[in-house]
C-alpha positions in Angstrom: 16.2 2.5 -15.6 19.3 1.5 -17.6 22.3 0.0 -15.9 24.9 2.6 -15.0 27.6 -0.2 -15.1 30.3 1.8 -13.3 28.5 2.2 -9.9 25.7 -0.4 -9.9 26.2 -3.2 -7.5 23.1 -5.0 -6.1 23.1 -4.4 -2.3 24.2 -7.6 -0.4 21.2 -7.4 1.9 18.8 -7.6 -1.0 20.7 -10.6 -2.5 20.7 -12.3 0.9 17.0 -11.8 1.4 16.2 -13.1 -2.1 18.3 -16.2 -1.8 17.1 -17.0 1.7 13.6 -17.0 0.3 14.1 -20.0 -1.8 17.3 -21.6 -0.7 17.3 -25.0 1.0 19.7 -25.3 3.9 20.6 -28.9 3.1 24.2 -28.0 2.3 24.7 -25.8 5.3 25.4 -22.2 6.0 28.8 -22.3 4.3 27.3 -23.5 1.0 24.7 -20.8 1.3 27.4 -18.1 1.7 29.2 -19.4 -1.4 26.0 -19.3 -3.5 25.3 -15.7 -2.4 28.9 -14.7 -3.2 28.7 -16.4 -6.6 25.4 -14.6 -7.4 26.7 -11.2 -6.4 29.9 -11.5 -8.4 28.1 -13.0 -11.4 25.6 -10.0 -11.5 28.5 -7.6 -11.2 30.4 -9.2 -14.1 27.3 -9.1 -16.3 26.5 -5.5 -15.6 30.1 -4.4 -16.1 30.9 -6.5 -19.2 27.7 -7.2 -21.2 27.9 -5.7 -24.7 24.5 -4.1 -24.6 22.4 -2.2 -22.1 19.5 -3.7 -20.2 16.9 -2.7 -17.6 18.2 -3.6 -14.2 14.8 -3.7 -12.5 13.3 -5.8 -15.3 16.0 -8.4 -15.4 16.1 -8.7 -11.6 12.4 -9.1 -11.4 12.5 -11.9 -14.0 15.2 -13.6 -11.9 13.2 -13.3 -8.7 10.0 -14.6 -10.3 11.9 -17.5 -12.0 13.4 -18.5 -8.6 10.1 -18.4 -6.7 8.3 -20.0 -9.6 10.3 -23.2 -8.8 8.3 -23.4 -5.5 4.6 -22.8 -5.8 2.3 -20.2 -7.3 1.6 -18.6 -3.9 5.2 -17.7 -3.0 5.6 -14.3 -4.7 7.7 -11.2 -4.6 5.7 -8.0 -4.1 7.5 -4.8 -5.1 6.8 -1.6 -3.3 4.7 -0.4 -6.3 2.3 -3.2 -5.9 1.9 -3.3 -2.1 -1.3 -1.2 -2.0 -3.0 -3.5 -4.5 -1.8 -6.5 -2.5 -3.4 -5.1 0.7 -6.7 -4.5 -1.1 -6.7 -8.1 -2.4 -5.5 -10.0 0.7 -6.0 -7.8 3.8 -8.6 -5.1 3.6 -10.6 -4.2 0.5 -10.5 -0.5 1.3 -9.3 2.3 -0.9 -10.2 5.8 -1.9 -11.8 6.2 -5.3 -15.1 6.1 -7.2 -16.4 2.7 -6.3 -16.7 1.0 -9.7 -15.2 -1.9 -11.6 -13.6 -1.2 -15.0 -12.9 -3.5 -17.9 -10.9 -3.4 -21.0 -12.2 -4.7 -24.3 -11.2 -4.0 -27.9 -8.4 -1.7 -26.7 -10.9 0.5 -24.9 -11.8 0.8 -21.2 -15.4 0.8 -19.8 -17.2 1.1 -16.6 -18.1 -2.5 -15.9 -20.2 -2.1 -12.7 -20.6 0.8 -10.4 -21.1 0.0 -6.7 -24.5 1.1 -5.3 -24.3 4.0 -2.9 -20.8 5.1 -3.9 -19.6 8.2 -6.0 -19.7 6.4 -9.4 -23.3 5.4 -9.0 -24.4 8.6 -7.3 -22.9 10.7 -10.1 -24.9 8.7 -12.7 -22.1 6.6 -14.2 -23.4 3.5 -15.8 -22.0 0.1 -16.9 -20.9 0.4 -20.5 -19.8 4.0 -20.3 -16.4 4.3 -22.1 -13.7 6.3 -20.4 -12.2 9.1 -22.5 -10.4 11.4 -20.1 -9.5 11.5 -16.4 -9.0 15.1 -15.6 -6.9 16.4 -18.5 -5.3 13.0 -19.3 -6.6 11.2 -22.4 -6.8 7.6 -21.2 -7.9 5.9 -24.5 -4.4 4.5 -25.0 -3.7 3.6 -21.4 -4.0 0.2 -19.8 -6.7 -0.7 -17.3 -4.2 -0.7 -14.5 -2.9 2.7 -15.4 -6.5 4.1 -15.6 -7.4 2.4 -12.3 -4.4 4.2 -10.6 -5.6 7.6 -12.0 -9.1 7.0 -10.6 -7.8 6.4 -7.1 -6.7 9.3 -4.9 -7.0 11.0 -1.5 -10.4 10.9 0.2 -12.3 14.2 -0.6 -10.2 15.0 -3.7 -12.2 15.5 -6.9 -11.7 14.5 -10.5 -13.2 15.3 -13.9 -14.3 12.3 -15.9 -15.2 12.5 -19.6 -17.1 9.5 -20.9 -18.7 8.3 -24.1 -22.2 6.8 -23.7 -24.0 4.9 -26.5 -26.9 6.9 -27.9 -25.3 10.3 -27.0 -23.8 12.5 -29.7 -21.5 14.3 -27.4 -19.2 13.2 -24.5 -20.6 13.4 -21.0 -18.6 15.1 -18.3 -18.9 14.1 -14.6 -17.3 15.9 -11.7 -16.8 13.3 -8.9 -15.5 13.5 -5.4 -13.5 10.5 -4.3 -14.5 8.8 -1.0 -13.3 5.8 1.0 -14.5 2.6 -0.7 -15.0 -0.4 1.5 -16.0 -3.6 -0.2 -17.8 -5.8 2.3 -17.0 -9.4 2.9 -20.7 -10.3 3.1 -22.0 -9.2 -0.3 -25.6 -10.3 0.2 -27.9 -11.7 2.9 -31.5 -12.5 3.2 -34.0 -14.1 5.6 -36.0 -16.5 3.5 -39.3 -18.2 4.1 -39.4 -20.7 7.0 -37.1 -18.4 9.1 -34.0 -19.6 7.2 -31.1 -17.2 6.8 -28.8 -16.9 3.8 -25.4 -15.3 3.8 -23.1 -14.9 0.8 -19.5 -14.5 2.0 -17.2 -13.4 -0.8 -13.8 -13.2 1.0 -12.1 -13.5 4.4 -10.5 -10.1 4.7 -10.5 -8.0 7.9 -13.8 -7.9 9.8 -15.3 -10.9 7.9 -16.3 -12.7 11.1 -17.8 -9.5 12.5 -19.9 -9.0 9.3 -21.2 -12.6 9.5 -22.0 -12.2 13.2 -23.8 -8.9 12.6 -25.8 -10.4 9.9 -26.8 -13.4 12.1 -27.8 -11.0 14.9 -29.9 -9.1 12.4 -31.7 -12.3 11.5 -32.3 -13.1 15.2 -33.6 -9.6 15.9 -36.5 -10.3 13.4 -37.6 -13.5 15.1 -36.4 -17.1 15.4 -33.8 -18.7 13.1 -34.7 -22.2 12.0 -31.6 -22.7 9.8 -28.7 -20.9 8.1 -27.0 -21.2 4.7 -23.4 -19.9 4.5 -22.5 -19.6 0.8 -18.8 -19.9 0.3 -18.9 -20.6 -3.5 -16.3 -18.6 -5.5 -14.7 -17.5 -2.2 -10.9 -17.6 -2.7 -10.1 -17.2 1.0 -8.1 -14.6 2.8 -7.0 -14.3 6.4 -6.8 -17.6 8.3 -7.7 -16.0 11.7 -11.0 -14.7 10.3 -11.9 -18.3 9.2 -11.3 -19.5 12.8 -13.5 -16.7 14.2 -16.3 -17.6 11.8 -16.2 -21.3 12.8 -16.4 -20.1 16.4 -19.8 -18.5 15.6 -21.2 -22.0 15.3 -19.0 -24.2 17.5 -18.5 -24.1 21.3 -15.4 -22.8 23.0 -12.3 -24.9 23.1 -12.7 -26.9 19.9 -9.8 -27.4 17.4 -10.5 -25.6 14.1 -7.3 -25.9 12.2 -3.6 -26.9 12.7 -0.8 -25.2 10.9 2.4 -27.2 10.4 5.6 -25.9 8.8 9.3 -26.8 8.5 10.0 -24.1 11.1 8.7 -25.1 14.6 7.5 -21.5 15.1 5.1 -22.0 12.2 3.3 -25.0 14.0 0.2 -23.5 15.5 -3.1 -25.0 16.7 -6.1 -22.6 16.3 -9.0 -23.2 18.6 -12.3 -21.6 19.3 -11.9 -19.1 22.1 -15.4 -17.8 22.9 -18.9 -19.0 23.3 -20.7 -19.8 20.0 -23.3 -17.3 18.7 -25.7 -20.0 17.3 -24.3 -23.4 18.4 -27.6 -25.3 17.7 -29.1 -23.7 14.6 -29.0 -26.2 11.7 -26.2 -25.1 9.3 -25.4 -25.7 5.7 -22.3 -24.6 3.8 -22.2 -24.2 0.0 -18.9 -24.8 -1.8 -17.7 -25.2 -5.4 -14.5 -25.6 -7.4 -13.5 -22.0 -6.7 -13.9 -22.2 -2.9 -10.3 -22.2 -1.6 -8.0 -21.6 1.3 -9.9 -20.0 4.3 -13.2 -21.0 2.7 -12.0 -24.6 2.8 -10.8 -24.2 6.4 -14.4 -23.2 7.4 -16.1 -25.9 5.3 -13.6 -28.6 6.4 -13.7 -27.8 10.1 -17.5 -27.6 10.2 -17.7 -30.9 8.3 -15.1 -32.7 10.5 -16.9 -31.5 13.6 -20.2 -32.6 12.1 -21.6 -29.2 12.7 -22.7 -28.4 9.1 -23.9 -30.2 6.0 -21.7 -29.3 3.0 -23.5 -29.0 -0.3 -22.2 -28.3 -3.8 -19.1 -29.4 -5.7 -15.6 -30.4 -4.7 -13.6 -27.4 -3.6 -10.3 -26.1 -5.1 -7.9 -27.9 -2.7 -5.5 -25.2 -1.3 -4.1 -26.4 2.0 -1.2 -24.1 2.2 -0.5 -21.1 4.5 1.3 -17.9 3.4 3.1 -15.3 5.4 4.6 -12.0 4.3 8.1 -10.8 5.1 9.6 -7.3 4.8 12.5 -6.8 2.3 14.7 -3.8 1.9 13.4 -0.7 0.2 9.8 -1.3 1.1 9.5 -4.5 -0.9 7.9 -7.7 0.5 7.8 -11.4 -0.2 4.9 -13.7 0.4 6.1 -17.2 1.3 4.3 -20.5 1.8 5.3 -21.4 5.4 3.1 -24.2 6.3 0.3 -26.6 5.4 -2.9 -26.6 7.3 -4.9 -29.6 8.7 -8.6 -29.8 9.5 -9.7 -31.1 13.0 -9.8 -34.7 11.7 -6.1 -34.4 10.7 -6.4 -34.2 7.0 -4.7 -31.8 4.6 -6.8 -31.0 1.6 -4.0 -29.7 -0.6 -4.6 -31.1 -4.1 -1.2 -30.5 -5.6 2.1 -31.7 -4.2 4.4 -28.9 -5.5 7.5 -30.7 -4.3 6.7 -33.7 -6.6 4.8 -31.7 -9.2 1.9 -34.1 -8.8 -1.9 -33.5 -8.7 -3.5 -35.6 -6.1 -7.0 -34.5 -6.7 -9.0 -37.4 -8.2 -6.4 -40.0 -7.4 -8.0 -42.6 -5.2 -4.6 -44.1 -4.3 -3.4 -40.8 -3.0 -6.2 -40.5 -0.4 -5.9 -41.3 3.2 -8.8 -41.9 5.5 -9.8 -39.8 8.5 -12.8 -39.7 10.8 -15.2 -36.9 11.7 -16.5 -36.5 15.2 -19.5 -38.8 14.4 -17.3 -41.4 12.7 -17.9 -40.4 9.1 -15.1 -41.1 6.7 -13.3 -38.1 5.0 -10.2 -38.1 2.9 -7.2 -35.8 2.2 -5.6 -34.5 -0.9 -8.8 -33.6 -2.7 -10.2 -30.3 -1.4 -13.4 -30.5 0.5 -15.8 -33.1 -0.9 -19.5 -32.1 -0.3 -21.8 -34.4 1.7 -24.5 -33.7 -0.9 -23.2 -33.1 -4.5 -25.0 -30.8 -6.9 -24.6 -31.0 -10.6 -22.3 -28.2 -11.7 -23.2 -25.8 -14.4 -21.4 -26.8 -17.6 -22.1 -24.0 -20.0 -22.1 -24.6 -23.7 -19.4 -23.1 -25.9 -21.9 -20.6 -27.2 -22.8 -19.3 -23.7 -19.2 -19.0 -22.8 -18.4 -17.2 -26.0 -21.3 -14.7 -25.4 -19.8 -13.9 -22.0 -16.2 -13.7 -23.1 -17.0 -11.6 -26.2 -19.1 -9.2 -24.0 -22.3 -9.7 -26.1 -24.4 -10.0 -23.0 -22.7 -7.0 -21.5 -23.2 -4.9 -24.6 -26.8 -5.8 -25.1 -27.6 -5.0 -21.4 -25.9 -1.6 -21.9 -28.0 -0.9 -25.0 -31.1 -2.0 -23.2 -30.4 0.3 -20.2 -29.9 3.3 -22.5 -33.3 2.6 -24.1 -35.3 1.7 -21.0 -35.3 4.0 -17.9 -36.8 1.3 -15.7 -37.7 -2.4 -15.5 -40.2 -2.0 -12.7 -39.9 -3.8 -9.4 -37.2 -6.4 -9.2 -39.4 -9.2 -8.0 -41.7 -8.7 -11.0 -39.0 -8.6 -13.6 -39.0 -11.4 -16.2 -36.9 -11.8 -19.3 -39.8 -12.5 -21.7 -39.6 -13.8 -25.3 -39.7 -10.3 -26.7 -36.5 -9.3 -24.9 -34.8 -12.5 -25.9 -35.7 -12.1 -29.5 -34.2 -8.6 -29.4 -31.0 -10.2 -28.0 -31.0 -12.8 -30.8 -31.2 -10.1 -33.5 -28.5 -8.1 -31.7 -26.1 -11.0 -31.8 -27.0 -11.9 -35.5 -26.3 -8.3 -36.5 -23.0 -8.1 -34.7 -19.6 -9.4 -35.9 -19.8 -12.2 -33.4 -18.2 -15.4 -34.5 -17.6 -18.4 -32.3 -16.0 -21.8 -32.7 -17.4 -24.7 -30.7 -15.1 -27.4 -29.3 -16.3 -29.8 -32.0 -15.5 -27.2 -34.7 -11.9 -26.9 -33.4 -11.4 -30.6 -33.1 -12.7 -31.2 -36.6 -10.4 -28.6 -37.9 -7.4 -30.1 -36.2 -8.4 -33.6 -37.5 -8.5 -32.2 -41.0 -5.0 -30.7 -40.6 -3.7 -34.0 -39.2 -5.2 -36.0 -42.1 -3.6 -33.7 -44.6 -0.2 -33.9 -42.9 -0.4 -37.7 -42.9 -1.4 -37.8 -46.6 -4.8 -39.3 -45.7 -7.0 -36.4 -46.7 -8.1 -37.8 -50.1 -9.3 -41.0 -48.4 -11.3 -39.3 -45.8 -12.3 -36.0 -47.4 -16.0 -37.0 -48.3 -16.6 -38.1 -44.7 -15.0 -35.1 -43.1 -16.9 -32.7 -45.4 -20.2 -34.4 -44.7 -19.5 -34.2 -40.9 -18.6 -30.6 -41.3 -21.9 -29.8 -43.0 -23.8 -31.7 -40.3 -22.0 -29.8 -37.5 -22.0 -26.5 -39.4 -23.4 -24.2 -36.8 -26.6 -22.3 -37.3 -26.1 -19.4 -35.0 -29.7 -18.4 -34.8 -30.7 -22.0 -34.1 -28.1 -22.4 -31.4 -29.3 -19.2 -29.7 -32.7 -20.9 -29.3 -31.2 -24.3 -28.6 -29.4 -23.0 -25.6 -32.0 -20.4 -24.5 -32.5 -22.0 -21.1 -28.9 -21.4 -20.1 -28.4 -18.1 -21.9 -31.6 -16.3 -20.8 -30.7 -16.4 -17.0 -27.2 -15.0 -17.8 -28.8 -12.2 -19.9 -31.4 -11.5 -17.2 -28.7 -11.2 -14.6 -26.8 -8.7 -16.7 -29.9 -6.6 -17.4 -31.0 -6.5 -13.7 -27.5 -5.4 -12.6 -28.0 -2.2 -14.7 -30.9 -1.1 -12.4 -30.4 -2.9 -9.1 -26.6 -3.4 -9.1 -24.9 -6.3 -7.1 -27.9 -6.8 -4.9 -30.1 -7.3 -7.9 -27.8 -9.9 -9.3 -27.9 -11.9 -6.1 -31.7 -11.5 -5.7 -32.2 -12.9 -9.1 -29.6 -15.6 -8.7 -31.0 -17.1 -5.5 -34.4 -17.6 -7.2 -33.0 -20.3 -9.5 -30.1 -21.9 -7.5 -30.1 -25.7 -7.4 -27.7 -25.9 -4.5 -29.7 -23.4 -2.5 -32.9 -25.2 -3.3 -31.4 -28.4 -1.9 -30.2 -26.6 1.2 -33.6 -25.1 1.7 -35.3 -28.5 1.4 -32.9 -30.1 3.9 -33.3 -27.3 6.4 -37.1 -27.4 6.2 -36.9 -30.9 7.7 -33.8 -30.9 9.9 -34.9 -33.9 12.0 -34.9 -36.1 9.0 -32.3 -35.7 6.2 -30.1 -33.1 8.0 -29.6 -35.4 11.0 -29.2 -38.5 8.8 -26.4 -36.8 6.9 -24.5 -35.7 10.0 -24.9 -39.1 11.6 -23.4 -40.7 8.5 -26.3 -43.0 7.9 -26.2 -45.1 4.7 -24.2 -43.6 1.8 -23.5 -40.5 3.9 -20.9 -42.4 5.9 -18.3 -42.0 3.2 -17.6 -38.5 2.0 -15.7 -38.1 -1.2 -14.9 -41.8 -1.8 -16.9 -44.9 -2.6 -17.9 -46.9 0.5 -16.3 -50.4 0.6 -19.8 -51.9 0.3 -20.5 -50.0 -2.9 -17.1 -50.9 -4.3 -17.6 -54.6 -3.6 -21.1 -54.5 -5.1 -19.6 -52.9 -8.2 -17.0 -55.6 -8.6 -19.6 -58.3 -8.3 -21.7 -56.7 -11.0 -18.7 -56.8 -13.4 
């Protein structure tokens, strides 16, 4: 919408709401009033006198985002047009549509993954199908967001989908009826050998605690439960209250779970368990990694501080901030960081101090010491450090490029179109024949990748030329280039051990969807393997860890004894 200049004056209430969002009251109410007045008059003068036309909505959005960007990345303006997506992401992953993920690559949009049991899968849509038309609208030039909006609609409404599928000469038409799509918080669960339960919790949206409780009760209904693994890896969090309820499933009534402290006294809240625990005595392990954040860290941190669970994996993200949404005029909202949260021991695991612009994660000097219920030492400012660390997967440049350039995705699509079945999931194995087919597929594509060493060597050559040192070093650089010159086929075999599981996972998803991915993943999961080993003998290693015996007394920082020993060795 272009500025009308004559009549356009931003409503005072809107300006007031925006300024209040980020304004510090240090100078008092009078100064605040002056700033609001200056802002309103400035905007009026610009709209009335600027030589050209501009988009009011666009320039105001930039101003809002710039102001909030001075605070932290979690304080955000949410226009009315984005509120539904906000609710799906942060409150309840429920919408009416087809039940499929879409992706955009090469300027085209594809079905990435249909959800099992929902309209997309039931109608026969497959991963890799390219979207041509939604009803009568040609979507080939539309963005992924625009297409996603077209696919959603009222429950029970129908749409006509025209797709292009590899191996078919003509477009395929699907008539699909939209239904309510609910993405569960618990994406996968399984009772493993030894009466040990496994729960993969992906998010903390509405009903997360109920889903975890129902899963545990399902385990109990099939016999005893000797141990439980709660997998919070790649869980970005969600609703704080759900995390408190989940802790309550394992911890008795009346225990502190998390404390919220903000500048506003009304934002200072202590959350405690309010009911009897479902399984207070079953040995428990929590899995975390660098993408476990927020509510996931509340659960892991509380259970660690209360010595109720052994935490296994990698250091978590380090988000110790609490957000709250506030209504703005004209159906807009703002999400504001209103407080920091503190685990039962009193530590805040926030890794970045946004007031100072400093990252505390990894800084030994920034850490403060706290004690768990059993007297183990834990530290703040660094996310949740696991009791037992597992080596993280550091994929090669080649593996990452194969994922990012969709070579694994495209091969799996081609494989599915040629093979109606792969047999029973438990019997599937990615053999050397399939892998050789993949190698040939990559070699005959236009795939080209640059490793980190390639890029660095190229930059070194440029720097040497700029510094007039190229002639002196040219023979050495060229010799090194020849040594490092990648042999793509050789590299595909060199990194087969890490590429093959990724490829198998993609192929299995074409036949057994998300459940198949998880079934395959848990078979070769180092963190889960360690958890299983510990839970099989809970009276030994599990108890030793929670009691803080030996090196388990210090979590996330070298013990004084180890530090002194290291100094003596030097």
